[in-house]
C-alpha positions as CSV (number, residue, x, y, z in Angstrom):
1,M,105.3,119.2,87.7
2,R,108.4,120.0,89.7
3,A,111.7,118.3,89.1
4,P,111.8,114.8,90.6
5,E,114.1,115.9,93.5
6,T,111.7,118.7,94.4
7,L,108.6,116.6,94.1
8,G,110.2,113.9,96.3
9,A,110.8,116.5,99.0
10,M,107.1,117.3,99.1
11,I,106.1,113.6,99.6
12,P,106.5,112.1,103.0
13,S,109.4,109.6,103.0
14,P,108.3,106.0,103.6
15,P,109.5,104.4,106.7
16,P,112.9,102.5,106.6
17,G,112.5,99.1,105.0
18,A,109.2,99.9,103.4
19,G,110.4,99.8,99.8
20,D,109.0,96.3,99.3
21,A,105.8,96.9,101.3
22,A,102.5,96.5,99.4
23,V,100.9,99.9,98.4
24,I,97.5,98.2,98.3
25,E,96.4,95.1,100.2
26,T,93.0,93.4,100.3
27,T,91.8,90.3,102.3
28,A,88.6,88.4,101.4
29,L,87.2,91.7,100.0
30,S,83.6,91.4,98.7
31,K,81.0,93.9,97.5
32,V,77.4,93.0,96.9
33,Y,75.0,95.7,95.5
34,P,71.4,95.4,96.5
35,G,68.9,94.2,93.9
36,G,69.2,92.0,90.9
37,P,68.7,88.2,90.7
38,G,69.0,86.5,94.0
39,G,68.7,89.7,95.9
40,G,72.0,91.3,95.0
41,V,74.8,91.8,92.4
42,T,78.2,90.6,93.4
43,A,80.9,93.0,92.1
44,L,83.8,91.7,94.2
45,D,83.9,88.1,95.5
46,G,86.5,87.3,98.2
47,L,89.3,89.2,96.6
48,T,92.7,88.8,98.3
49,V,95.6,90.5,96.6
50,R,98.7,92.7,97.2
51,F,99.8,95.5,94.8
52,A,103.6,96.0,94.8
53,P,105.3,99.4,94.3
54,G,105.7,100.5,90.7
55,I,103.2,100.5,87.9
56,T,100.6,97.8,88.2
57,G,98.0,97.0,85.6
58,L,94.5,96.1,87.0
59,I,93.1,94.1,84.1
60,G,89.6,92.7,83.5
61,A,86.6,93.0,81.2
62,N,84.1,95.8,81.7
63,G,82.1,94.7,84.7
64,A,84.9,92.6,86.2
65,G,84.9,94.8,89.4
66,K,87.8,97.2,88.7
67,S,85.9,100.4,89.3
68,T,84.2,99.0,92.4
69,L,87.6,98.1,93.8
70,I,89.0,101.5,93.2
71,K,86.1,103.2,94.9
72,I,86.5,101.0,97.9
73,L,90.3,101.8,98.0
74,L,89.4,105.5,98.0
75,G,87.0,105.1,100.9
76,L,84.0,106.0,98.7
77,L,82.3,102.6,99.0
78,V,82.0,100.4,102.1
79,P,82.8,96.7,101.3
80,T,80.2,94.1,102.2
81,Q,82.9,92.1,103.9
82,G,86.7,91.8,104.0
83,M,89.5,94.3,104.5
84,A,91.4,96.8,102.2
85,K,94.4,99.0,103.0
86,V,96.1,101.7,101.0
87,L,99.6,102.8,102.0
88,G,98.9,101.2,105.3
89,H,95.6,103.0,105.9
90,D,92.3,101.2,106.5
91,C,89.9,102.1,103.6
92,V,86.9,102.1,105.9
93,K,88.3,104.0,108.8
94,D,90.8,106.3,107.0
95,G,89.1,107.2,103.8
96,E,89.7,111.0,104.2
97,R,93.5,110.5,104.8
98,I,93.7,108.1,101.8
99,R,92.2,110.7,99.5
100,Q,94.8,113.2,100.7
101,I,97.7,111.1,99.6
102,V,96.2,109.3,96.6
103,G,95.5,110.8,93.2
104,Y,92.4,109.5,91.3
105,M,91.7,109.8,87.6
106,P,88.1,108.6,87.0
107,E,87.0,106.8,83.9
108,H,84.0,109.0,83.2
109,D,83.9,112.7,82.4
110,C,84.2,114.8,85.6
111,L,85.1,118.1,84.0
112,L,83.3,121.5,84.0
113,G,83.1,122.9,80.5
114,D,82.8,126.6,81.5
115,V,86.0,126.9,83.6
116,S,89.6,126.9,82.5
117,A,92.0,124.0,83.2
118,T,93.9,126.2,85.6
119,E,90.8,127.0,87.6
120,F,89.6,123.4,87.7
121,V,93.0,121.9,88.7
122,T,93.6,124.6,91.3
123,H,90.2,123.9,92.8
124,M,91.0,120.2,93.0
125,G,94.2,121.1,94.7
126,R,92.3,123.1,97.3
127,M,89.9,120.1,97.7
128,S,92.9,118.0,98.6
129,G,93.9,120.3,101.4
130,L,96.5,122.6,99.8
131,P,96.5,126.3,100.6
132,A,95.4,128.7,97.9
133,T,98.9,129.8,96.8
134,A,100.3,126.3,96.8
135,A,97.3,125.0,94.9
136,R,97.8,127.6,92.1
137,E,101.5,126.8,91.9
138,R,101.0,123.1,91.8
139,A,98.2,123.3,89.3
140,A,100.5,125.2,86.9
141,E,103.2,122.5,87.4
142,A,100.8,119.6,86.9
143,L,99.4,121.2,83.7
144,R,102.9,121.8,82.4
145,H,103.8,118.2,83.1
146,V,100.9,116.8,81.1
147,G,101.5,119.1,78.2
148,L,98.8,121.7,78.7
149,H,100.8,124.7,79.9
150,E,100.1,126.8,76.7
151,E,96.4,125.9,76.8
152,R,95.8,126.2,80.5
153,Y,93.6,129.3,80.4
154,R,91.3,128.0,77.7
155,L,87.8,126.8,78.8
156,I,87.8,123.0,79.2
157,G,84.6,122.8,77.1
158,T,86.7,123.8,74.0
159,Y,89.2,121.0,74.6
160,S,89.6,117.8,72.6
161,T,89.0,114.4,74.2
162,G,92.8,113.9,74.5
163,M,93.2,117.3,76.2
164,K,90.4,116.5,78.6
165,Q,92.0,113.3,79.6
166,R,95.2,115.2,80.4
167,V,93.3,117.6,82.6
168,K,91.9,114.6,84.5
169,L,95.5,113.3,84.9
170,A,96.7,116.8,86.0
171,Q,94.0,117.0,88.8
172,A,95.1,113.6,90.0
173,L,98.7,114.8,90.2
174,V,98.1,118.3,91.8
175,G,98.2,117.1,95.4
176,D,101.6,115.4,94.9
177,P,100.2,112.0,95.7
178,R,102.2,108.9,96.8
179,L,99.9,106.7,94.7
180,L,97.9,107.2,91.5
181,L,94.7,105.3,90.7
182,L,93.9,105.7,87.0
183,D,90.6,104.2,85.8
184,E,90.7,103.6,82.0
185,P,93.1,106.5,81.3
186,T,93.0,106.1,77.5
187,N,89.2,105.9,77.3
188,G,87.9,107.6,74.1
189,L,91.4,108.3,72.7
190,D,92.6,107.5,69.2
191,P,95.8,105.4,68.7
192,A,98.1,108.4,68.8
193,G,96.4,109.8,71.9
194,R,96.6,106.4,73.6
195,N,100.3,106.2,72.9
196,A,100.9,109.7,74.2
197,M,98.9,109.0,77.4
198,L,100.8,105.7,78.0
199,E,104.1,107.4,77.6
200,L,103.1,110.1,80.0
201,I,102.0,107.5,82.6
202,A,105.3,105.6,82.3
203,K,107.3,108.8,82.6
204,I,105.4,109.8,85.8
205,G,106.2,106.4,87.3
206,E,109.8,106.4,86.3
207,E,110.8,110.0,87.0
208,F,108.8,110.8,90.1
209,G,108.8,107.3,91.7
210,I,105.0,107.4,92.2
211,S,103.3,104.0,92.4
212,I,100.5,103.8,89.8
213,V,97.6,101.4,89.3
214,V,96.2,101.5,85.8
215,A,92.8,99.9,85.5
216,S,92.1,98.9,81.9
217,H,90.5,96.3,79.7
218,L,93.0,96.8,76.9
219,L,95.6,94.1,77.3
220,G,98.1,95.5,74.8
221,E,98.4,98.7,76.7
222,I,98.9,97.1,80.1
223,E,101.7,94.9,78.6
224,R,103.5,98.0,77.4
225,I,104.0,100.0,80.5
226,C,103.3,97.9,83.6
227,D,105.8,96.2,86.0
228,H,103.1,94.1,87.6
229,L,99.7,92.8,86.7
230,V,96.6,91.9,88.7
231,A,94.0,90.1,86.6
232,I,90.4,89.8,87.9
233,E,87.3,88.3,86.4
234,A,83.7,88.5,87.8
235,G,85.2,90.0,91.0
236,R,87.6,87.2,91.6
237,L,91.4,87.1,91.3
238,L,92.7,85.2,88.3
239,R,96.4,85.9,88.9
240,A,98.7,88.5,90.4
241,D,102.4,88.5,89.3
242,T,105.2,90.5,87.7
243,M,104.8,91.2,84.0
244,D,107.9,89.3,83.2
245,S,106.3,86.2,84.8
246,F,103.2,86.6,82.7
247,T,105.2,87.0,79.4
248,K,108.1,84.6,79.9
249,A,109.3,82.6,77.0
250,S,107.3,79.4,76.2
251,Q,108.3,76.0,74.9
252,T,107.1,77.0,71.5
253,L,108.9,78.2,68.3
254,V,107.4,80.8,66.1
255,V,108.3,80.2,62.5
256,E,107.5,82.7,59.7
257,V,108.3,82.5,56.0
258,E,107.6,85.0,53.3
259,D,105.7,82.4,51.3
260,G,105.1,78.7,51.2
261,L,103.7,78.5,54.8
262,A,101.3,75.6,53.9
263,R,104.2,73.6,52.3
264,L,106.3,74.2,55.4
265,E,103.5,73.0,57.7
266,D,103.2,69.8,55.7
267,E,106.9,69.2,55.8
268,L,107.2,69.8,59.6
269,A,104.2,67.5,60.2
270,R,105.9,64.8,58.1
271,R,108.9,65.1,60.4
272,G,106.6,64.6,63.4
273,L,106.9,68.2,64.9
274,M,103.1,68.9,65.1
275,P,103.0,72.5,63.8
276,R,100.0,74.7,64.3
277,A,99.1,77.5,62.0
278,Y,98.5,80.8,63.8
279,Q,97.8,83.9,61.7
280,R,100.8,84.3,59.3
281,S,103.1,81.9,61.2
282,L,103.5,78.4,62.5
283,L,103.7,77.5,66.2
284,V,106.0,74.5,66.7
285,P,106.3,72.7,70.2
286,I,110.0,72.5,71.3
287,G,110.9,68.9,72.0
288,G,114.6,69.6,72.3
289,D,117.5,71.2,70.5
290,D,116.8,69.0,67.5
291,T,113.5,70.9,66.9
292,Y,115.5,73.9,65.8
293,D,117.6,71.7,63.5
294,A,114.5,70.2,62.0
295,V,112.8,73.5,61.3
296,R,116.0,74.9,59.8
297,D,116.5,71.8,57.5
298,S,112.8,71.9,56.4
299,V,113.1,75.5,55.4
300,A,116.3,74.9,53.6
301,D,115.1,71.8,51.8
302,L,112.0,73.6,50.6
303,G,114.0,76.7,49.6
304,L,111.7,79.0,51.5
305,P,112.7,82.6,52.6
306,L,112.8,82.5,56.4
307,S,111.8,85.7,58.1
308,R,111.4,84.7,61.7
309,L,112.5,81.8,64.0
310,E,112.3,82.4,67.8
311,R,110.8,81.2,71.0
312,R,107.3,82.5,71.5
313,R,106.5,84.6,74.6
314,H,103.3,84.1,76.6
315,Q,100.7,86.9,76.3
316,V,98.4,88.3,78.9
317,E,95.4,87.4,76.8
318,E,96.1,83.7,77.3
319,L,95.2,84.1,81.0
320,F,91.7,85.0,80.1
321,R,91.4,82.6,77.3
322,D,92.5,79.7,79.6
323,A,90.0,80.9,82.2
324,G,87.2,80.6,79.6
325,S,86.4,84.3,79.4
326,A,84.3,85.1,76.4
327,D,83.3,88.7,77.3
328,A,83.0,90.8,74.2
329,D,84.2,93.8,76.0
330,M,87.7,92.3,76.6
331,N,89.9,93.7,73.9
332,L,92.4,91.0,73.0
333,E,94.8,93.1,71.1
334,A,98.5,92.0,71.0
335,A,97.4,89.0,68.9
336,D,100.8,88.8,67.2
337,A,102.3,85.5,67.9
338,G,105.4,87.1,69.5
């Protein structure tokens, strides 16, 4: 990809004062597919939400409505009712224009195995409206940016899963979009591949200033790279907020000792602190500054080796737990008490 200053010159400048404008906005958005019990399957149910500029995580279990929402935003599906806008464009009326300025990385395999990455990404550039020469140049830049410059002439069918995911990201970037929609971008990758993909997404957002929506059911990944989060369940909005608001410090202390955890729990309970065991730590409600003193004194009196004492931060998974979600597809990673 070109240097940030060059890339920025290719992307139309937003109007003055538009820095805080929503990149995506929906109002009472619903989508009901025909068939199923009761005559239809509801994928989205009155969804009203705004996506701020930056990197936003669209989180929800498989089947929560994430992919349906993305297809409506691209103008590929017509909503049953409600309104959706992308970068100020109506998704029903201006679908073609939206697809010119938005890059899309689908969840499922969309690649041709008998063509090279260069051929495929160049073709996708032409599909987005670029002239032939510009498409070839930008395909080379996109593949270089995702780390496939040396392998760009190999047939895609010979690529690993991680390389194929990078090709999908490159074709989303080739048109120099103002917004990226990434549907499960780490799908099928091993831990090292997931880390590399997440670092790449964060780099794109930081260096090129492109707003990005990352749809995922992996909570730990979303927490790592996103500025904002939109959580949906069964097609309905659970919460939309900044990541800092989701993970702000709680009124709970996390206490860890190298051994003697059960003894410490008994001692804290004797002092009336109501500790709760959580994995290899104790969670202690903060009743005031004296809570810290009581924990410190208990550890000292028992002669235990203290390894951790700090306020616990909320986790995104708690949002779904509190909402009563029991979907087995929801990956509640980030289970560490911190």
